[in-house]
VEXDREN-2710 file (C-alpha; in Angstrom, 1 decimal):
% VEXDREN-2710
k/r/px/py/pz
1/UNK/143.7/145.8/72.9
2/UNK/142.7/149.1/74.1
3/UNK/140.7/149.9/77.2
4/UNK/137.7/151.0/75.1
5/UNK/137.8/147.9/73.3
6/UNK/138.0/145.5/76.2
7/UNK/135.0/147.7/77.8
8/UNK/133.0/147.1/74.6
9/UNK/133.9/143.6/74.5
10/UNK/132.4/143.2/77.9
11/UNK/129.4/145.1/77.1
12/UNK/128.9/142.6/74.4
13/UNK/129.2/139.8/76.7
14/UNK/127.1/141.4/79.2
15/UNK/124.4/142.1/76.6
16/UNK/124.7/138.6/74.9
17/UNK/124.2/137.3/78.4
18/UNK/121.1/139.5/78.9
19/UNK/120.1/138.4/75.3
20/UNK/120.3/134.7/76.6
21/UNK/118.1/135.3/79.7
22/UNK/115.2/137.0/77.6
23/UNK/115.8/134.1/75.3
24/UNK/115.3/131.7/78.1
25/UNK/112.1/133.7/79.8
26/UNK/110.7/134.0/75.8
27/UNK/110.7/130.3/75.8
28/UNK/109.4/129.4/79.4
29/UNK/106.5/131.9/78.4
30/UNK/105.9/130.1/74.9
31/UNK/105.8/126.6/77.0
32/UNK/103.3/128.2/79.2
33/UNK/101.2/129.4/76.3
34/UNK/101.2/126.0/74.8
35/UNK/100.1/124.6/77.9
36/UNK/97.2/127.1/78.2
37/UNK/96.3/126.5/74.9
38/UNK/96.2/122.5/75.4
39/UNK/93.6/123.4/78.3
40/UNK/91.5/125.5/76.2
41/UNK/91.1/122.8/73.4
42/UNK/90.0/120.3/76.1
43/UNK/87.8/123.0/77.5
44/UNK/86.3/123.5/73.8
45/UNK/85.9/119.7/73.7
46/UNK/84.0/119.8/76.9
47/UNK/81.7/122.8/76.0
48/UNK/81.0/121.0/72.5
49/UNK/79.6/118.1/74.6
50/UNK/77.6/120.3/76.8
51/UNK/76.3/121.7/74.0
52/UNK/75.2/118.3/72.2
53/UNK/73.6/117.5/75.6
54/UNK/71.4/120.8/75.5
55/UNK/70.1/120.1/72.1
56/UNK/67.7/117.6/73.1
57/UNK/66.8/119.5/76.1
58/UNK/66.1/122.2/73.9
59/UNK/63.6/120.2/71.8
60/UNK/61.7/119.0/74.9
61/UNK/61.7/122.6/76.1
62/UNK/60.1/123.4/72.8
63/UNK/57.7/120.3/73.1
64/UNK/56.6/121.5/76.3
65/UNK/56.2/125.1/75.6
66/UNK/53.7/123.7/72.6
67/UNK/51.9/121.8/75.6
68/UNK/51.6/124.6/77.4
69/UNK/49.6/126.7/74.9
70/UNK/46.0/124.8/75.3
71/UNK/46.9/125.0/78.7
72/UNK/47.0/128.5/79.0
73/UNK/43.9/128.6/77.0
74/UNK/42.1/126.4/79.4
75/UNK/43.3/128.4/82.2
76/UNK/42.1/131.8/81.0
77/UNK/38.6/130.3/80.4
78/UNK/38.2/128.7/83.6
79/UNK/39.3/132.4/84.9
80/UNK/36.8/133.6/83.0
81/UNK/34.4/131.3/84.3
82/UNK/35.0/131.8/87.7
83/UNK/34.9/135.4/86.9
84/UNK/31.5/135.2/85.6
85/UNK/30.4/133.1/88.6
86/UNK/31.6/135.5/90.9
87/UNK/29.8/138.4/89.2
88/UNK/26.7/136.5/89.0
89/UNK/27.0/135.7/92.7
90/UNK/27.2/139.4/93.5
91/UNK/23.5/139.5/92.2
92/UNK/21.9/136.6/93.3
93/UNK/22.7/137.5/97.1
END
């Protein structure tokens, strides 16, 4: 074997070692990605549960909003009456 062949063989072995190291790093990153995916699925399940909890609250909010409409009308009417009384009070005095 010539010196060049031995040098090429040594380079090949070094590249193979580097390839194995990169493969090990890739597998570690893949394991991390799977763990993050599992966490994401758990968070998604929690988000769906919270969303289910918010639906009745939204219905309650709509019902309360419907109740506020007549109250707003009453408040406006009372404000008009108060303004009328204040206006008349200015002329009575």
